[in-house]
KEKE-3310 file (N, C-alpha, C; in steps of 0.2 Angstrom, whole numbers, plus 5000, padded with zeros to 4 digits):
npx = (5100:5091:5086:5079:5068:5063:5058:5049:5040:5036:5030:5019:5012:5007:4998:4987:4973:4971:4976:4975:4968:4973:4986:4992:4991:5001:5013:5027:5027:5032:5031:5017:5012:5017:5018:5013:5006:4993:4983:4984:4984:4971:4965:4969:4961:4949:4942:4939:4932:4935:4949:4951:4946:4955:4967:4963:4961:4974:4980:4975:4980:4993:4998:5009:5020:5019:5019:5007:5001:5002:4996:4983:4979:4979:4968:4958:4957:4954:4941:4934:4935:4927:4915:4911:4908:4907:4916:4928:4929:4931:4944:4952:4951:4957:4970:4974:4973:4984:4994:4995:4998:5011:5017:5016:5025:5037:5039)
npy = (4976:4987:4991:4980:4980:4993:4991:4981:4988:4998:4990:4985:4996:4999:4990:4994:4992:4979:4979:4979:4991:4993:4989:4999:5010:5009:5013:5023:5041:5047:5037:5034:5046:5047:5049:5038:5030:5025:5037:5046:5038:5034:5047:5049:5041:5047:5045:5053:5055:5043:5044:5055:5050:5040:5047:5054:5043:5039:5049:5049:5036:5038:5049:5055:5054:5061:5074:5083:5094:5095:5084:5086:5097:5091:5082:5091:5096:5084:5081:5092:5091:5080:5085:5086:5097:5101:5092:5096:5110:5108:5102:5111:5122:5116:5114:5128:5133:5125:5130:5143:5143:5137:5147:5158:5153:5154:5167)
npz = (4984:4989:4977:4972:4982:4979:4966:4968:4976:4967:4957:4965:4967:4954:4953:4960:4960:4964:4976:4994:5004:5017:5016:5007:5015:5023:5016:5014:5014:5002:4993:4993:4989:4976:4958:4951:4959:4971:4978:4967:4956:4956:4954:4941:4934:4936:4948:4959:4972:4979:4979:4987:4999:5001:5004:5015:5024:5024:5030:5043:5048:5048:5056:5063:5055:5042:5029:5032:5028:5014:5010:5015:5007:4994:4997:4998:4985:4978:4983:4979:4965:4964:4967:4980:4990:5003:5010:5003:5006:5020:5021:5014:5023:5034:5029:5027:5040:5046:5039:5042:5055:5054:5048:5057:5067:5061:5060)
capx = (5094:5086:5083:5073:5063:5060:5055:5043:5035:5033:5025:5013:5008:5004:4992:4983:4966:4971:4979:4971:4969:4977:4993:4993:4991:5008:5018:5030:5023:5035:5028:5010:5011:5021:5014:5011:5003:4989:4977:4985:4982:4963:4963:4970:4955:4943:4939:4941:4930:4940:4956:4951:4945:4961:4971:4960:4963:4982:4982:4972:4984:5000:4997:5015:5025:5017:5018:5000:4998:5002:4990:4976:4978:4977:4962:4953:4957:4950:4934:4932:4934:4921:4909:4909:4910:4908:4923:4933:4930:4934:4951:4956:4952:4963:4977:4975:4975:4990:4999:4995:5002:5018:5020:5017:5030:5043:5040)
capy = (4975:4992:4991:4975:4982:4998:4988:4977:4993:5001:4985:4984:5003:4999:4985:4996:4990:4973:4980:4980:4998:4993:4989:5005:5015:5008:5015:5029:5046:5048:5032:5035:5053:5047:5050:5032:5026:5026:5042:5049:5033:5035:5053:5049:5038:5052:5042:5058:5054:5037:5047:5059:5046:5036:5052:5055:5037:5039:5055:5046:5031:5041:5056:5058:5054:5064:5081:5083:5100:5094:5079:5090:5101:5086:5079:5096:5096:5078:5082:5098:5088:5075:5090:5086:5104:5101:5089:5100:5116:5106:5100:5117:5125:5113:5116:5135:5134:5123:5134:5149:5141:5136:5154:5162:5150:5156:5175)
capz = (4988:4989:4970:4972:4986:4976:4960:4971:4978:4961:4954:4969:4966:4948:4954:4966:4960:4967:4983:5000:5006:5023:5014:5004:5020:5026:5012:5016:5010:4996:4988:4993:4985:4969:4952:4948:4964:4976:4976:4961:4951:4956:4952:4934:4931:4938:4954:4964:4979:4981:4980:4993:5005:5002:5007:5022:5028:5025:5036:5050:5049:5048:5059:5065:5050:5036:5028:5032:5025:5007:5008:5016:5001:4989:4999:4996:4978:4976:4985:4975:4959:4965:4969:4987:4992:5011:5012:5000:5010:5027:5020:5012:5029:5039:5026:5028:5047:5048:5035:5046:5061:5052:5046:5063:5070:5057:5061)
cpx = (5089:5083:5078:5067:5059:5055:5048:5038:5032:5028:5019:5009:5004:4998:4988:4976:4965:4973:4973:4973:4974:4985:4996:4995:4998:5014:5021:5027:5026:5032:5020:5008:5014:5016:5010:5007:4997:4983:4978:4983:4974:4961:4964:4964:4948:4939:4941:4939:4934:4947:4956:4950:4951:4966:4969:4962:4970:4984:4980:4977:4991:5001:5004:5021:5023:5018:5011:4997:4997:4996:4983:4974:4975:4970:4956:4952:4953:4943:4931:4930:4928:4915:4906:4912:4911:4915:4929:4935:4933:4942:4955:4956:4957:4969:4978:4977:4982:4996:5000:4999:5009:5021:5021:5023:5037:5044:5043)
cpy = (4980:4993:4986:4977:4988:4996:4984:4982:4996:4996:4985:4991:5002:4994:4987:4993:4983:4973:4981:4987:4998:4993:4996:5011:5014:5010:5022:5034:5047:5043:5033:5041:5053:5048:5044:5027:5029:5031:5045:5045:5034:5041:5053:5045:5041:5049:5047:5057:5048:5040:5051:5055:5042:5041:5053:5049:5037:5044:5052:5040:5033:5048:5059:5058:5056:5071:5082:5089:5098:5089:5082:5094:5097:5083:5084:5096:5090:5078:5087:5095:5083:5079:5088:5092:5104:5098:5094:5106:5114:5105:5106:5122:5123:5115:5123:5136:5131:5127:5140:5148:5140:5143:5158:5159:5153:5164:5176)
cpz = (4988:4982:4969:4976:4982:4970:4963:4973:4972:4958:4958:4968:4959:4948:4959:4966:4964:4974:4988:5002:5012:5021:5011:5010:5024:5022:5015:5011:5003:4991:4987:4989:4978:4964:4949:4953:4968:4974:4970:4955:4951:4953:4944:4931:4934:4944:4960:4971:4982:4983:4986:4999:5006:5006:5014:5027:5029:5031:5043:5052:5051:5051:5061:5060:5043:5035:5027:5028:5017:5006:5010:5010:4995:4990:4997:4989:4975:4977:4981:4968:4959:4967:4976:4991:5000:5013:5009:5004:5017:5026:5018:5019:5034:5036:5028:5035:5049:5045:5039:5052:5060:5051:5052:5067:5067:5058:5068)
residu = (UNK:UNK:UNK:UNK:UNK:UNK:UNK:UNK:UNK:UNK:UNK:UNK:UNK:UNK:UNK:UNK:UNK:UNK:UNK:UNK:UNK:UNK:UNK:UNK:UNK:UNK:UNK:UNK:UNK:UNK:UNK:UNK:UNK:UNK:UNK:UNK:UNK:UNK:UNK:UNK:UNK:UNK:UNK:UNK:UNK:UNK:UNK:UNK:UNK:UNK:UNK:UNK:UNK:UNK:UNK:UNK:UNK:UNK:UNK:UNK:UNK:UNK:UNK:UNK:UNK:UNK:UNK:UNK:UNK:UNK:UNK:UNK:UNK:UNK:UNK:UNK:UNK:UNK:UNK:UNK:UNK:UNK:UNK:UNK:UNK:UNK:UNK:UNK:UNK:UNK:UNK:UNK:UNK:UNK:UNK:UNK:UNK:UNK:UNK:UNK:UNK:UNK:UNK:UNK:UNK:UNK:UNK)
# end
């Protein structure tokens, strides 16, 4: 059963263009952040602004169940590639602040 569900999910990721964004935002992070799905698929086709916006939407929808630091870093990367410097700097700063807070808790 798990195999069938996984295959269906992977198939749906490969058809992202036809997907409704609201469905994509419901994916578990490991699927949303996989190499063949979602924002990475947009990045592979050089749709960096769309990829960044998708990550931001995912972060807003899934505040409690994500590794937000990783996705904030990737959002910064996507906005930087799209030459949206203001958004890129914002997400890199958020990433840095959360990383700093995490490091101070470990000390």
